[in-house]
N, C-alpha and C positions, 0 to 999 in steps of 0.2 A: 705417411704411408710407406711401406717398404717397397723397394724397386725390384728386387730379385726374388724369385720363387724357384726352389728346387734346382739350384745350380749344381752341376757335376761335370767331371772331366768327360770328354767325348770318347775316351779310349778305355782299355781294360784297366782294372785296378792294379795289376802287376805286369810289369814289363821286364823280362830277363832277370827275374829274381828280385826286382825292386817293387816294393808295394807303397802305395800312396794312401795315407790315412789322414786326410785333412779334417779339421773340425768343421762341423756342418753349419754352425750358427755364425755365418759371416754376413756382413753388409758390403756394399760396393766399395766404400772407402777403405775398409780393412782389407778387402781382397786386393785392391790396387796397391795398397801399401805393402802387402805380402809379396806381390809379384815384383814390385820395385826392389825390395830387399833381396829377393831370390836372384834377380838379375845381377845385383851388385855382388853377391857372393860368388855367382858363377863366373862373371867376367872380370870382376875386380880383384880376386884372391886366387892364389895357386892351390890353396888347400880346400878344394871344393869337395872332394870326396876322399875320405880316409878309410882305409881298410887294411887288414892283416891277412897275410897268407898263412894258413895253417901248415905246419911242417909235415903232417902225415897225409894231407890231401891238397894237391896243387890246384885242382880244377874247381874245388868247392869253395864257394864264398858265402858266408852266412854268419850269423851271430854265434859266438862261442859261449859256452857255459862258464868258461873261466875268464871271460873278457872283463868282467867287473873286477875280478881278482887281480888281473894283470894291468889294469888301468886303461884298457882299450875300450873306447866308447863307440856306439853306432853313429852313423851319419845322421846329423840333425840339421834341418834347415829351419831357421827361426825368422819370423816376420814380425816386426813390432806392430802393435795394434794402433792404427791411426785413429785420429779423432773424426769420427763419422759425423756428417752433418745432421742437425736435429730434424730437418724435414724428411731425410731418408728413413730415420727411425719411425717417424709418424706414418710414412708410407708402408712400412713393413708390418704395422700392427694388425692389418687385416688378414695377414697370411700366417698367423701363429698356429692355426689348426693344421697346416700342411707341413710344419717344420719337422715332423718325425719320419719323413721318408729317408730311405738309405741312399747314399751317394758318396761321391768322393769329396765333395766340398760342402761343408755345413757352416752356418753362421753361429757365432757365440759371442754374447756381450760380455764385456769385462765389467768387473765391479767398478763403481764410480770412484775416480781418482787413481786407479791402478793402471799400469802399462802392461797389459797382458800380451803375451807372445803367442803367435800362431806358428806352428811348426809342421814341417814334413819330415817324417822319419823314414829313411830309406835303408832297408836291410839288404846289404850286399852279400851275396854268397856265390861261391864257385862250385864246381862239380865235386870237389873234395869236401866242401861244407865246413871249412875252418880257416884260421889264420895261421901263418907259419911260425912266428916266434913272438916272444913277449915284448919286443921293443916296438911293434906296430908297423914295420916296413915290410913290403913285398919282396919276394925273392928276385934276384936279378935276372933269372931266366924268364920270368913271366912279365917283364916290364912292357914289352910291346903289346902283349895280349891285353894287359890291363889298360894300356893307353887306348887301344881300339875300343875296349868296352866303355871306357870313360867317354870317349868321343861319341860312341853310339848313344850312350845314355844322355849325354849333353844334347845331341841332335834331337833325340826323341823328346827329351824334356822341353827343348826350345820350340819344337814343332807343336807339342801339346799346349805349351803356354801361349803360342801365337794364336792357335785355333781357339783356345779358351778366351783369350783377350777379344778376338773377333766376335765370338758368340756372346760374350758379356757385353761388348759394345752394342751389338745388334739388339740384344735383350734390353739394354738400357735405353736405346733409341725407341724401341717399340713401347717400352713402359713409359718413357717420357712423352711419346705421342699420345698414348692412351690417357696419361695423366693430364695432358693439355686439353684433350677432348672432354675429359671428365670435369676438369677445372672450368672449361668454357661452359659446359652444361650447368655446372654448379653456380657459375657466375650468372648465367641466364635465369636460373631458378631464384638465386639471391636477388637479382634485379627485379624479377616478377614479385617476389615476396616483399621487397622493399617498396615497390609501387603499391602493392596491396596495403602494406603498412601505412604508407603515406596517405592513401585514400581513406583508410580507416581513421588515421589521426585527423585528417581533414574533416571527416564526417563527425568524429568525436568533438572536434573544435567547434563545428557548426552547432552540434547538439548542446555543447557546453555554453556556447554563446546564447542559444535560444533559452536554455534553462536559466542562465544568468540574467538574461533580459526579463524572463518571466518572474524570476525571484526578485529582481530589482523592482519590477512593476508591483508585485504583491507586497514587497517591503514598503514601497512608497505609499501604496493604498492603505496598508496597516498603520503606517505612521500617520497618514492623513486622518484615518478614522480615529486613531488614538488622540491626535491633537484636537479633532472635532469634539470628541467625548470630553476631553479636558476642558475645552472652551465652554461646552454646554454645561458641564458640571460647575465651572467657575461662574457662569451666568446664573445658574440656579442658586448657588451659594450666595452670589451677590444679591439676587432677588430676595432670598430668605433673610439675609442680613438687613436688606433695605426694609422689608416688611417688619422685621423685628424692631428696627430702629423706629419705624413709624408707629408700631404697636406700643413700644415703650414711651414714645412721645405722647401718644393718645392716652395711655394709662397715666402718665405724669400729668397731662392736662386734666383728665378726669379726677385724679387725686387732688389736684389743686382746686378744681371746681367743687369737689366734694368738701374739701376743707373750708373753702369759702362759704359753701352752702351750710355746713355745720356751724360755722362761726355766725352766719346770718341767723340760723335757727336758734342758736344759743342766745344771741342778742334779742331776737324776737321773744324767745321763751322768758328771758330775764325781764323784758319789757312787759310781757303778758303777766308774769308773776307779780311784777310791781303794780300793774293795773288791777290784777285780781285782788291783790292785797288792799289796794285802795277801795275797790268795789266792795270787798268783804267788810272793811271797816265801815264804809257807808251803809252797807246792808245791815250791819249790826246796829248802827244808829237808827236806821229806819225800823229795824225789828224792835229795838227798845221802845221807840216812839209808838210803833204799832201795838206792842204789848201793853204799853201804858194806856193807849186809847182803848184797846180791847178790854183791859181790866176795868177801865171806867165804864165802858159799855156793859160789861158783864155785871158790874155792880148795879148799874141802872136796871139791867134786865132782872137781876136777882131781887132787887127791891120791888120791881113791878110784879114779879112772880110771887114774891112773899105777900104783897098786898092782895093779889088775887086769891092766893091760897087762904089767907086769913079771912077774906070775904066769903070764900066757899065753905070754910069750916064754920063760920058764924051761921051761914044759911043752913048747913047740915045740922048744926046743934039745935036750930029752931025746929027743923023737921023731925029730929029725934034719933036718927041712926044713919050709918053710912050705907048707901044702897048697894055697894058691891062687896060688902064684907061677907055676907053669906055665900054669894056666888064664888068669891075667891077661895073660900074654904072648900066648897064643893069642887072647884076647878082643880085644886091641888090633889084631891083624891081621885080625879078622873085620869091622871097620867101615871105611868110607871117609869121611874128613873131613880138614880142614886141621889142621896141627899146633897152631896157635894156638887153634883151636876146641876141640880135645881137651884142651889144657892148661887153658883156662878152665873146661871142664866138670869136669875132675878137681879143681880147686881148690874149685869150688862143691860138688861131691859130698863132699869131705872135710869141709867145714863142715857139711853136712847130716848126715853120719855122726856127727860130734861131737855135734851137737844131739840126734840120735836116742839116742846112748849116754847123754847127760846125762838125757834124758827117762826112759829105762829105769831108770837108777839112782834118779831122783827118785820114780818110780812104784813101784819094787820096795822101796826102803828107807823110803819114806814119811817124808821128812825132816821133822824136828820144826818147822822154821821155817815151813813152809807147812801150816797147819792146815785150810784150806778144801778143799772137794771140787773136784778138777780137772774132773770131768765136767760139773758145772753151768756152769763157766766156758766150756768148749768148746761146750756147747749154746747158750749165750747168743751167742757169736761166730758160730756157724753160723746162728742165726736172723737176726742182723743182715745177714749176707752174702746169705741167701736173699731178703731184701726189698729188695735193691738195684734201682733203676730208672734210667732215662735222664734224670733231672731234676737240676738243680743243688742244690735244697733237700734232696732225698733223699740225694744223694751226700755233701753237706756234713755232714748229720746223722749218717749212718752212719759216715763217716770219723772224725768227732770222738768218737763212742761207742767205735769200735774202738781208736782211739789211747788213749783213757782206760782201756779194759780191758787193753790190752797193756802199759800203763805202770803198772798196779796192782801195787804191791810185794807184795801178798798172794798173787800167783801168779807162778811162775817165768817168766821171759821166754822161755826156749827153748820151753816148752810153748805160750805165747801165739803166738809167731812161727810155729812149725810148724803149729799148729792153723789159724791164719789162711791160710797158704799152701795147705794141703791142702783146706780148705773152699772156697777160691776156685776151685781147679782142679776140684773135685768138682762144683760147680754151673755151671761155664761151658758145659757141653754143652747145658743147658736155656735159655741166654740167647739172646734175639733180638739183632739187630745193634745196636739202640739201647742195650740193657742191656750189651752187650759194651763199648761205649765208656764207659758209666757205670761199669762195673767197673774198666776201665783207669784212669779218672780217680781212683777211690777208691784203687787200688793205688799210684799215683804219690804221692798225698797221704800215705798211711799209711807207705810205705817211706821217704819223705823225713823222717819223724819218728822212725821206729824203726830203729835201727842193725842191719845184717846181714840185715834182712828181705828186701831185693831179691835177695841172693845165695841165700838159702834158697828163695825163690820160683822163681828160675831153675833151681835144682837140682831142685825138684819138677817144673818144666816139662820138664827133660831126662829125668827118669824116666818121665813120662807120655807124652812125644812126642820121639823122638830127633831129629826134624827141626828142633827149636828150637835144636840145638847150633850148626850143622846137621851131621848125619852120617847115614850110611845103611849098611845091612848089605852084606856081600859075598854071594857065591853060597851056596846052601844046602849045598853040598858041604863047606863049612868048618865046619859045625855037626854035632853028634852026631846030632841028630834034627830032624824037621820042626817039632816043638813047640818045640825050642830056638831054631830060626830065627825062628819067629813071636814068641816071647817077646823075642828080641833086637830085632825090629822095633818092639815096643811093644804087641803084642796082650795084652789082659788075660785072666787065667785065673781062672775062677770054678768051684769044685767040681771041679777037674781037667779042665774043658772050656775050650777056647780060644774067645774071642768071635768072632762072625761078622765077615766082611770088611766088610760094609756098615756095621756099628757102628764098626769100626776106622777106616774112611775118614771117617765122620762125626766121630769124635773128633779125627782129624788136622785136619780143617777147623775145628773149634771151637777147638782149642788154638792153631793158627796165626793165626786171626782175633784172638784175645785177645792173643797175642804181638805181632802187628802193631799192634794198637790201643795197647798199652803203649808201643811204640817211638815212635809218632807223637804221643803225648799230651804236652801242655805246659800246666802249671797255674801261674798267676801266684802267686809267693811260695813255690813248692815246686820242689825240684831233682829232675829225673828222672835217676837214675844209669844208666839203660839206655835212652837216647833215640835220636835219629835217627842218630848216629854208629855206635852198635851195630847199628842196623838196616841201615845201608849196609854194614857189615862182614859182617853175616849174609848179605846178598844176594851179595856178592862171593865169600864162602866157599862158598855154595850152588852158584853157577855153576862154580866152579873145581874142586870136589871131588866133588859128588854126581852119580850117574848119572841119566840121564833114564828114569824109569819112571812107572807110574801113581801110586804113593804120593808120590813127590817132586813130581810135577806138581800133585797136589791141594794139597800144602803150599805150593808157589810161588804158585798162583792165590789161595789164601786170604790169604797175606801181602800180595800186591799189592792185593787188594780193600780192605784197611784201611790199609796204610802207604804205598801208591803215591803218593797225592796229596801228602802231606807230604814224601816223598823228592824228588819232582819239584820242589816249591816251593823246596827247599833246594839240590839239586844240579843241577837244570835239564838242561843238555845232557849231563852225565855220566850222568844217569838215563836219558835217551833212548838213549844208547849201550848201556846195560845192556839196555834193551828190544829194541834191534836184535839184540844177541847172543842174547837169548831167542828172538826170531822166526826168526833165520836159522840158529842152531846147535842150540839146545836143542829147539825144536819139530820141527826137521828130523830130528833123531835119533829122534823118535817115529813117523815115518811108516811105514806098512805094518803097524802093530800092530792086530790085530783085538780091540778092546775098546770096548764101547759107552760105558762110563763115562769111559774115557780120551779118547774122541773128543769127548764133551761138554765135558770140562775144557779140552781143546785149543781148541775153538771159543770158549769163554769168554775164554781168554787172547788169542786172535787178535782177538776183538771189542774187548777192553780196549785193545789196542795200536792197532788200526786206527781205532777211534772216538775215541781219545784220552780215554778215561774218566778217566785220571789227572789231567786238567785240572779235573775236577769234584770238589768236596768230598764225601766219603762221607756217606751218609745216617745221621744220628744222631751224627756226630762232634762237633757243637756241641750241648751239653746245653741242654734247654729250661729256662725259668725255673721252671715248675711244671707238674705234670701236670693233665690235664683233670679227672680225678676229684677232685683237691683243690680245683680252682676251683668245681666244682659241689656240693661237700659242704656241707651246712647249717652255718651258723655257730652 
């Protein structure tokens, strides 16, 4: 800060013609240096003041216009610029705004590194206002006066300098005291500020310590959680790996066990095949032996039958004619059927007749070759047939047991075949649709293994239901009585009474459903000797030869329900043509007949054709793997 403000001489600016024009921009150091230099000039040199007396005016002392021309210079006091202290410059910075005031003394800073000079210029003039001559010396007459003036000026200047020094010193002391007080106040403020800063720093340190402690705690907690998670994850992975190893070990054990089991099964299978092969060879030997014995028996039976036939012919030749010849001719005229169907029926019926005669001879004469009771054999077969169901396992088991019984050489084969065929037809009325297909499956399997069994079964079919031929009766007038007419149709007689029509129609439906199921059944590995070709022939013969009535319509509807799908799958458009004939010709011939049962059957056939039910596989035609009861049975 600056120390001096608005310093000026305490006197007038001119004294006896001397004017003072100090530079205003001074500081204390430069002022003291100027004063010191001024004292040295005044007291240390004789040429303090130089002036010239003008020749034309003795009393006037002042600057001459020609002074520069003659080399005379005005009086100049020079003060070298001292090095002011840096702290005084700092103190003077606050007073820059007041530096423009007028005064005798002003402060002026010199350029950095220059030694500027401060000067007082004193203009000395006398009353005459000039110097005397060109060499710059005063006249000799005025020496005393000039000395007095110089003394006076020196005294005035010395007095002014002393006063100025005192005022400057006083000002310096006052400014120094103010500065001390100000510095003391600033020190106090600084101390207070430092204390506040120290408190603030301490609070900040406390806060930082708390934040750091909290951060360390959170960091430690986070690290602990992370380590816990890593440990848990490691434990989970270890458990997974352990379970995987255990699973692999278990799978390896299962694989080894499975391999051992397969090897055991392979060995058992090889053993079983070897045993089966041995049994098969043994069975072949037994079969050959049985066939040989059976042939011998058949030869004996044939010889016996031939003897009886010869005796009967001899007796008939004696009587003159065959009693049934006329009735047979009349009988053939009493039925409507195609010639081929009647011929096939006649061949089958002859075979059945031969079997019946052989059975009668075997049962009447009790041939010694067959020591076992035939009745128990028949009951066993009947029991197997009664327990047939619509499942593959059941049918396979029953078929294998029946084939085994029918191939047993201990019992005559004709008895086994006829018993099988009669029992199948006896129980077919009680079968539901699923069991019907199961029974057809069993029939195909058994008849493919037992020779002549299919022909005997069809002969039994023809006896039970004439529509399986197919054939139908003529008018009642061609029969001796109404009972003979119904017997020809197939009505059963029990105790001299003819069965009811409702039971007869139910029998027709049951027999024709089983017949249709046999026609459409195909079993892998087994040949069906009465398959779809025979079914197609039956349908053609039926439509060509049989009249349209209630009984034939029931037979046709039952046959289409079981065999229609398979016939359409094989013959396609040809079967559709057959259905068109049925719809346009056969059913048209039935219009106008007042019979509720007939109307119901006609509606079923029309729905079958219109809704194309022949495109859907009949229910139960595909045997189930096993029955529900066998699945739920306890092990």
